[in-house]
C-alpha positions as CSV (number, residue, x, y, z in Angstrom):
1,M,18.7,-29.4,-72.6
2,K,15.6,-31.6,-71.9
3,F,14.6,-34.5,-74.1
4,V,10.9,-35.5,-74.0
5,R,9.5,-38.8,-76.0
6,E,6.0,-38.4,-76.7
7,T,4.0,-41.8,-75.7
8,T,0.9,-43.0,-77.3
9,T,-1.7,-45.7,-76.0
10,T,0.1,-48.3,-78.2
11,Q,3.3,-48.0,-76.5
12,L,2.4,-48.0,-72.9
13,P,2.8,-51.4,-71.2
14,N,-0.5,-53.4,-70.4
15,H,-0.3,-54.0,-66.7
16,N,-3.6,-55.9,-66.4
17,L,-1.8,-59.1,-67.9
18,H,-1.6,-62.0,-65.8
19,L,1.8,-63.6,-66.1
20,P,2.5,-66.9,-64.1
21,N,5.3,-67.1,-61.9
22,R,7.5,-70.1,-61.5
23,T,5.4,-71.8,-59.2
24,G,2.2,-70.7,-60.9
25,S,0.3,-70.1,-57.7
26,T,-1.4,-66.5,-57.2
27,S,-3.6,-65.5,-54.5
28,H,-7.3,-64.3,-55.1
29,T,-5.6,-60.6,-55.5
30,G,-3.3,-61.5,-58.2
31,I,-0.3,-61.4,-56.1
32,H,2.5,-63.8,-56.8
33,H,3.7,-65.9,-54.0
34,Q,6.8,-67.9,-54.0
35,E,6.3,-71.3,-51.9
36,P,9.2,-73.4,-52.5
37,H,12.6,-71.6,-52.4
38,D,15.3,-72.8,-54.7
39,G,17.6,-69.8,-55.0
40,L,19.0,-66.8,-53.1
41,T,17.3,-63.8,-52.1
42,D,17.9,-60.5,-50.8
43,L,17.2,-58.7,-47.5
44,D,13.6,-57.7,-48.3
45,G,12.9,-61.3,-49.1
46,V,14.4,-62.7,-45.9
47,A,12.4,-59.7,-43.8
48,H,9.1,-60.6,-45.6
49,K,9.6,-64.4,-45.0
50,L,10.5,-63.9,-41.1
51,G,7.7,-61.1,-40.8
52,V,10.3,-58.6,-39.3
53,S,11.9,-55.2,-40.6
54,K,14.9,-55.1,-42.6
55,R,16.8,-53.4,-39.9
56,F,16.1,-56.4,-37.6
57,V,17.4,-58.7,-40.5
58,Q,20.7,-56.5,-40.4
59,T,20.9,-56.9,-36.8
60,L,20.9,-60.6,-37.0
61,I,23.5,-60.7,-39.3
62,K,25.7,-58.5,-37.4
63,R,25.1,-61.0,-34.7
64,K,25.9,-63.8,-36.8
65,I,22.7,-65.5,-36.1
66,I,21.8,-66.0,-39.6
67,P,24.2,-67.2,-42.5
68,V,24.9,-64.6,-45.3
69,I,26.5,-64.5,-48.7
70,R,28.4,-61.4,-49.2
71,L,28.7,-60.8,-52.7
72,G,30.1,-57.0,-52.5
73,R,30.1,-54.3,-49.6
74,R,26.3,-53.9,-50.3
75,C,25.4,-57.0,-52.0
76,N,24.1,-59.5,-49.6
77,R,22.3,-62.6,-50.6
78,F,20.7,-65.4,-48.4
79,D,19.8,-69.0,-48.8
80,L,16.4,-68.9,-47.5
81,D,16.4,-72.7,-46.3
82,R,19.8,-72.1,-44.5
83,V,18.2,-68.9,-42.5
84,L,15.1,-70.4,-41.4
85,A,17.2,-73.6,-40.2
86,A,19.4,-71.0,-38.5
87,V,16.3,-69.2,-36.8
88,E,14.8,-72.5,-35.7
89,K,17.6,-73.1,-33.3
90,Y,16.4,-70.4,-31.3
91,E,12.7,-71.7,-30.8
92,V,11.5,-71.8,-27.2
93,E,8.9,-74.6,-26.7
94,E,6.6,-73.8,-23.8
95,Y,5.9,-76.8,-21.4
96,G,3.0,-77.0,-19.2
97,R,2.2,-74.0,-17.3
98,R,1.0,-74.0,-13.7
């Protein structure tokens, strides 16, 4: 048995509304960006912030390079400030080239 609900134009959500995020900053395209981070983020958030794939973030977790908060078997959360501090330890500074 298939249940189908008919929708009218008054029931459809308006996706053109501008809703400010917590920081209130948006780009010229209307995409919201989170600048200062004050909470936990997920795997996608860390991958986006570091500019790498989700799989590489999982590799960093496995190698214990970045700190992770395990809330369950598949639920990992990250404190972005601590992750960035851990990644900065691997920064290589180049001194003069000859």
